[in-house]
C-alpha positions as a printed Julia matrix, in Angstrom:
73×3 Matrix{Float64}:
 -37.16   -2.2    2.61
 -34.7    -1.77  -0.23
 -31.43   -3.67  -0.5
 -29.4    -0.5    0.07
 -31.32    0.21   3.29
 -30.69   -3.34   4.5
 -26.98   -2.92   3.77
 -26.92    0.3    5.8
 -28.57   -1.48   8.74
 -26.12   -4.38   8.42
 -23.17   -1.95   8.33
 -24.2    -0.51  11.72
 -24.13   -3.9   13.48
 -21.28   -4.05  16.0
 -19.44   -7.37  16.23
 -16.98   -8.42  18.89
 -13.28   -8.06  18.23
 -12.92  -11.85  18.07
 -15.78  -12.17  15.56
 -14.38   -9.32  13.46
 -11.02  -11.12  13.29
 -12.79  -14.3   12.26
 -14.78  -12.49   9.55
 -11.61  -10.82   8.24
  -9.73  -14.12   8.26
  -6.88  -12.89  10.48
  -5.69  -13.95  13.9
  -6.36  -11.82  16.95
  -2.65  -11.1   17.34
  -2.36  -10.01  13.7
  -5.33   -7.66  14.06
  -3.87   -6.21  17.28
  -0.55   -5.56  15.49
  -2.39   -3.86  12.59
  -4.3    -1.67  15.03
  -1.17   -0.78  17.03
   0.48    0.3   13.77
  -2.55    2.45  12.91
  -3.55    0.12  10.07
  -6.65   -1.53  11.52
 -10.38   -0.87  11.25
 -12.07    1.71  13.44
 -13.16    0.35  16.81
 -15.88    1.12  19.33
 -15.23    0.82  23.05
 -18.08   -1.29  24.42
 -16.62   -1.09  27.93
 -13.26   -0.34  29.48
 -12.0    -3.82  28.56
 -14.03   -4.75  25.47
 -13.99   -3.38  21.94
 -16.19   -4.0   18.96
 -16.06   -3.16  15.28
 -18.95   -2.1   13.06
 -19.39   -4.49  10.16
 -19.34   -1.56   7.74
 -15.99   -0.35   9.1
 -14.6    -3.87   8.88
 -15.87   -4.24   5.3
 -14.35   -0.9    4.26
 -11.03   -1.76   5.93
 -10.91   -5.1    4.13
 -11.69   -3.36   0.81
  -8.64   -1.09   1.27
  -6.46   -4.19   1.57
  -7.5    -5.66  -1.78
  -4.87   -6.09  -4.48
  -5.29   -7.21  -8.07
  -2.48   -9.72  -7.95
  -0.35  -11.18  -5.22
   2.86   -9.82  -6.74
   1.77   -6.25  -5.97
   1.11   -6.92  -2.27
């Protein structure tokens, strides 16, 4: 299996909200605020009380938050 195919499989993995926050390096409350403001990653409802985030969506969301230097943040 090629590297690009493995990346596609990895991108489809759904992680818990808590794990997604940990991977992104933000607190749960910060991620909830971002999502309430419409500035968070796409989520998947796993049940009525539990959400998850695909790793690919989390990775793309984090990429949109990149800046070249801290002064432009």
